[in-house]
C-alpha positions as CSV (number, residue, x, y, z in Angstrom):
1,Y,88.3,106.7,164.6
2,I,86.7,103.6,166.1
3,L,89.1,101.1,167.6
4,M,88.0,97.6,166.7
5,K,88.1,95.0,169.3
6,K,90.3,92.0,168.6
7,R,88.2,88.9,168.0
8,I,88.8,85.6,169.6
9,V,87.0,82.4,168.6
10,V,86.9,80.0,171.5
11,V,86.1,76.3,170.6
12,E,85.6,74.5,174.0
13,P,83.2,71.8,174.8
14,D,83.2,72.4,178.5
15,L,80.6,75.1,179.3
16,D,82.3,76.2,182.5
17,I,85.7,76.6,180.9
18,R,84.1,78.3,177.8
19,E,82.3,80.8,180.1
20,I,85.4,81.4,182.3
21,V,87.6,82.0,179.3
22,G,85.0,84.2,177.7
23,H,84.7,86.4,180.9
24,I,88.5,86.7,181.3
25,L,89.1,87.7,177.7
26,S,86.0,90.0,177.5
27,D,87.3,91.8,180.7
28,R,90.6,92.3,178.8
29,G,88.8,94.1,176.0
30,F,88.5,91.2,173.5
31,E,85.4,90.3,171.5
32,V,84.9,86.6,172.4
33,I,82.9,84.3,170.0
34,P,82.3,81.0,171.8
35,Y,81.5,77.6,170.2
36,E,80.8,74.3,171.9
37,N,82.4,72.1,169.2
38,E,84.1,72.0,165.8
39,K,81.0,71.3,163.8
40,G,81.0,73.7,160.8
41,M,83.8,75.7,162.4
42,F,86.0,76.1,159.4
43,E,83.3,77.9,157.5
44,N,82.4,80.0,160.6
45,I,86.1,81.0,161.0
46,V,86.4,82.0,157.3
47,F,83.2,84.1,157.8
48,I,84.3,85.7,161.1
49,M,88.1,86.0,160.4
50,P,89.1,86.3,164.0
51,D,92.4,87.6,165.2
52,I,93.1,84.4,167.1
53,I,91.6,81.0,167.8
54,L,91.6,79.1,171.1
55,L,90.9,75.5,170.3
56,D,90.4,72.6,172.7
57,I,92.0,69.5,171.4
58,F,91.1,66.4,173.3
59,S,93.2,63.9,171.4
60,V,96.3,64.4,169.4
61,T,95.1,62.3,166.4
62,E,94.2,62.9,162.8
63,A,90.6,63.5,163.8
64,G,91.5,65.5,166.9
65,T,93.8,67.9,164.9
66,E,91.7,68.0,161.7
67,L,90.3,71.6,162.1
68,C,93.7,72.9,163.3
69,R,95.5,71.4,160.3
70,R,92.8,72.6,157.9
71,L,93.1,76.2,159.2
72,K,96.9,76.1,158.6
73,E,96.6,74.6,155.1
74,D,94.1,77.1,153.8
75,P,95.6,80.4,152.5
76,K,92.6,82.4,153.9
77,T,93.1,81.2,157.5
78,R,96.8,80.1,157.7
79,D,97.9,83.4,159.3
80,I,95.4,83.3,162.2
81,P,97.2,82.1,165.3
82,V,95.8,78.9,166.8
83,I,96.3,78.4,170.5
84,V,95.5,74.9,171.6
85,L,94.0,74.2,175.1
86,S,94.4,70.5,176.0
87,T,94.5,68.0,178.8
88,H,96.4,65.6,176.6
89,T,99.8,64.6,178.1
90,R,101.6,65.1,174.7
91,A,99.7,68.2,173.6
92,E,103.0,70.0,172.9
93,I,103.3,68.0,169.7
94,V,100.4,69.9,168.3
95,K,102.8,72.8,167.9
96,E,104.7,70.8,165.3
97,I,101.4,69.9,163.5
98,C,99.5,73.2,163.4
99,A,99.4,75.4,166.5
100,E,101.4,78.5,167.4
101,D,101.1,77.6,171.1
102,V,99.7,75.0,173.5
103,I,98.3,75.8,176.9
104,P,97.9,72.7,179.1
105,K,94.7,72.3,181.1
106,P,94.1,73.1,183.9
107,F,95.6,76.5,182.9
108,D,96.8,79.5,184.8
109,I,94.7,82.5,184.0
110,D,97.6,84.9,183.9
111,H,99.5,82.6,181.5
112,L,96.4,82.3,179.3
113,I,96.1,86.1,179.1
114,L,99.9,86.5,178.4
115,V,99.9,83.9,175.6
116,V,96.8,85.4,174.0
117,E,98.0,89.0,174.1
118,E,101.4,87.9,172.8
119,H,99.9,86.3,169.7
120,V,97.2,88.9,169.1
121,C,99.4,91.9,169.6
122,S,102.4,90.7,167.7
């Protein structure tokens, strides 16, 4: 039988970070689907149905967490783990709002891999 690669959607506005994360996770055997911003992302995620989502959240506000909250409210997407990447000093509160985990930026590559594998393989 064919082993399907686990799919990861990465929503990250910074091209360098998006590429680095893409290379790291591709090297670990994941299929990485990168996006620059949240525009139309909910529909894309419903279509793709990834195993996990890495989502950059710049500000912990209603607008900043809108996609994350919408994913958790919808029955089709609520079980997809959302890992937030953020430079925000209070990013941890996103865990209370909608995310399974938060990785502060700048992040440690080994920690990123550990968190992703923990949520994808559980």
